[in-house]
C-alpha positions, 0 to 999 in steps of 0.5 A, a space after each residue: 498483536 492483539 487477537 492475532 498470531 504472527 505467522 510469517 514475515 511477508 514484507 519489510 520496508 522503511 516504516 515497518 514489517 508486514 506479517 501474515 497473521 491468523 486469529 489466535 482467539 478462536 472466535 473465527 478462522 481468519 488470515 490477515 496481514 498485519 503491518 507493525 511499525 519498527 519499534 526501534 524507529 518510533 519517533 513523533 514524525 513516524 507516528 504521525 505518518 503511520 496515523 495518516 496511513 491508517 486514516 487514508 486506508 480507512 477512507 478508501 473503499 474500493 475493490 482494487 485497494 487492500 482494505 483496512 480491517 482494524 488498527 490498534 497499539 501493542 502494550 509497548 506502544 507500537 502501533 499496527 494495522 490489520 489489513 486484508 491479506 492479499 494473495 497474488 504476484 507483483 504486477 510485473 511478475 504476474 505479467 511475466 509468469 503468464 507471458 501476458 499479451 498486450 491486451 491482458 496487460 492493458 486490462 489489468 492496467 485499467 484496473 490499476 487506473 480505476 483504483 488510483 482514480 478512486 484514491 484521487 477522488 478521495 483526495 489521496 495521492 499514493 506517491 509510491 506506485 511501483 510493481 511491488 505495491 500492485 498485486 495481481 491475483 490469479 484472475 487478474 484482479 488487482 490490489 493497491 498496497 502500501 499507502 505508507 507515504 501517501 498524502 492528502 491532496 493539498 497537504 503541504 506538510 506531507 513527508 517527501 519520501 519516495 522510492 528510488 527509481 519510481 519517484 516523480 520529478 516533483 518528488 525528487 525536487 522536494 516540490 508539491 506532490 499531487 495526482 500528476 505524481 501518481 500519473 508519472 509513476 503509472 507511466 513508469 509502470 506501463 513502460 516497465 
């Protein structure tokens, strides 16, 4: 993918695959995450969705949100994004591995709330807040990942995609999704 060598598949979802990658051009030593759309699933709707994800990521600048570093297209037309590589565990795995007491869990959760509040102030609804999309590092720092089904607040054309078990009632009903949907999912995270 451009100046990067794909080293290892680290995630896969409905829209694409995410790889740990490293610079292959020798200019600098850098590890990143690269999200490639699934070539076999490319269609105009998916391309619009991915374009929105890139724009959303470019608009968000917060230490609790994985940073977009670059975006480009492969020679065959497959779009991709280059993102900060986040090393950590899912929210629940981090809590379980440390047998984190309530106070530690709440400190981490407050960091998640701060990142989501930043997205909302930027008029972005994540719409897919679940443990796997919140990574926690060894020091308790968090990163929100996967804005693949995010929407701009007030966007009536937003896709109605959701993750089973984590969707808000309005997502399940096919209704308008706003900050309240993220708040519902945050409640599920807190209860998980």
